[in-house]
C-alpha positions as a Python dict, from the first residue, in 0.01 Angstrom:
ca = {
    (1, 'R'): (0, 0, 0),
    (2, 'E'): (177, 318, 89),
    (3, 'T'): (492, 476, 232),
    (4, 'C'): (452, 586, 598),
    (5, 'L'): (637, 856, 779),
    (6, 'I'): (658, 841, 1162),
    (7, 'E'): (778, 1167, 1321),
    (8, 'P'): (1015, 1170, 1620),
    (9, 'G'): (849, 1061, 1945),
    (10, 'K'): (526, 980, 1762),
    (11, 'T'): (322, 661, 1741),
    (12, 'S'): (149, 558, 1422),
    (13, 'L'): (-68, 280, 1291),
    (14, 'V'): (106, 138, 982),
    (15, 'P'): (-138, -42, 737),
    (16, 'L'): (14, -375, 630),
    (17, 'G'): (-198, -420, 315),
    (18, 'F'): (-373, -747, 394),
    (19, 'K'): (-672, -891, 575),
    (20, 'M'): (-688, -1236, 726),
    (21, 'E'): (-937, -1484, 861),
    (22, 'L'): (-864, -1747, 1124),
    (23, 'H'): (-1130, -2013, 1078),
    (24, 'A'): (-1076, -2186, 1405),
    (25, 'T'): (-1222, -2006, 1703),
    (26, 'N'): (-948, -2129, 1925),
    (27, 'L'): (-681, -1932, 1745),
    (28, 'F'): (-539, -1574, 1749),
    (29, 'A'): (-246, -1405, 1589),
    (30, 'M'): (36, -1207, 1742),
    (31, 'L'): (230, -949, 1546),
    (32, 'F'): (589, -891, 1659),
    (33, 'A'): (858, -660, 1533),
    (34, 'R'): (1129, -806, 1322),
    (35, 'S'): (1464, -799, 1505),
    (36, 'S'): (1597, -557, 1246),
    (37, 'L'): (1334, -295, 1324),
    (38, 'H'): (1559, -146, 1591),
    (39, 'K'): (1794, -23, 1318),
    (40, 'K'): (1512, 226, 1230),
    (41, 'S'): (1460, 323, 1599),
    (42, 'L'): (1108, 179, 1589),
    (43, 'I'): (941, -24, 1863),
    (44, 'I'): (595, -173, 1915),
    (45, 'P'): (476, 20, 2221),
    (46, 'N'): (296, -271, 2386),
    (47, 'G'): (545, -536, 2279),
    (48, 'A'): (316, -721, 2039),
    (49, 'G'): (-9, -670, 1846),
    (50, 'I'): (-297, -910, 1905),
    (51, 'I'): (-531, -996, 1624),
    (52, 'D'): (-846, -1171, 1747),
    (53, 'N'): (-1000, -1450, 1538),
    (54, 'D'): (-1312, -1243, 1472),
    (55, 'Y'): (-1127, -931, 1334),
    (56, 'R'): (-1180, -884, 963),
    (57, 'G'): (-1020, -543, 894),
    (58, 'E'): (-687, -465, 749),
    (59, 'V'): (-406, -576, 972),
    (60, 'M'): (-202, -279, 1103),
    (61, 'M'): (111, -250, 1316),
    (62, 'L'): (141, 8, 1590),
    (63, 'L'): (488, 160, 1587),
    (64, 'H'): (666, 423, 1794),
    (65, 'N'): (962, 626, 1676),
    (66, 'I'): (1212, 655, 1961),
    (67, 'S'): (1460, 860, 1752),
    (68, 'N'): (1503, 1235, 1705),
    (69, 'T'): (1444, 1209, 1329),
    (70, 'D'): (1164, 1115, 1089),
    (71, 'V'): (1144, 747, 1002),
    (72, 'I'): (1012, 628, 669),
    (73, 'I'): (869, 286, 611),
    (74, 'N'): (851, 199, 248),
    (75, 'W'): (582, -17, 94),
    (76, 'G'): (701, -380, 89),
    (77, 'E'): (952, -328, 358),
    (78, 'R'): (957, -621, 603),
    (79, 'I'): (882, -488, 951),
    (80, 'G'): (688, -753, 1136),
    (81, 'Q'): (639, -1119, 1202),
    (82, 'L'): (301, -1288, 1241),
    (83, 'V'): (262, -1586, 1473),
    (84, 'I'): (-57, -1792, 1500),
    (85, 'M'): (-123, -1909, 1855),
    (86, 'P'): (-381, -2135, 2024),
    (87, 'I'): (-622, -2003, 2284),
    (88, 'I'): (-594, -2229, 2588),
    (89, 'P'): (-894, -2203, 2820),
    (90, 'I'): (-803, -2167, 3191),
    (91, 'S'): (-989, -2127, 3510),
    (92, 'V'): (-902, -1870, 3767),
    (93, 'N'): (-962, -1906, 4140),
    (94, 'I'): (-957, -1591, 4347),
    (95, 'G'): (-805, -1645, 4685),
    (96, 'T'): (-477, -1748, 4844),
    (97, 'V'): (-183, -1890, 4655),
    (98, 'G'): (61, -2166, 4753),
    (99, 'T'): (413, -2096, 4869),
    (100, 'T'): (745, -2150, 4698),
    (101, 'K'): (1109, -2110, 4790),
    (102, 'R'): (1118, -1788, 4591),
    (103, 'G'): (804, -1649, 4749),
    (104, 'S'): (721, -1297, 4634),
    (105, 'G'): (1077, -1209, 4520),
    (106, 'G'): (1046, -1015, 4206),
    (107, 'F'): (1282, -879, 3943),
    (108, 'G'): (1638, -1015, 3977),
    (109, 'S'): (1548, -1251, 4262),
    (110, 'T'): (1594, -1586, 4092),
    (111, 'G'): (1905, -1766, 4193),
    (112, 'S'): (1964, -1539, 4492),
    (113, 'Y'): (1822, -1764, 4764),
}
């Protein structure tokens, strides 16, 4: 619908010009950045946008400019990818967890035991 300007270090909601409706209540959509978006020094601050199945407004993409210059997004420019995903119900039990060989080893710990 419009050209958007994102100033250096700023985060903006970019309107994508469409609305959608997921008819099944067990679905939601995830909006990811296209791999080429890095060429414009833009990132999605939270990694992906979530679109719930009951949302009916215009789909927008939250983008952050990590460069030192203004970034322009032109109408029709391909900046995102939409993926439809199932909602899988789970149950959560609060309490102790089982043990594994890895244990509580965090970042970089796989393969080091």
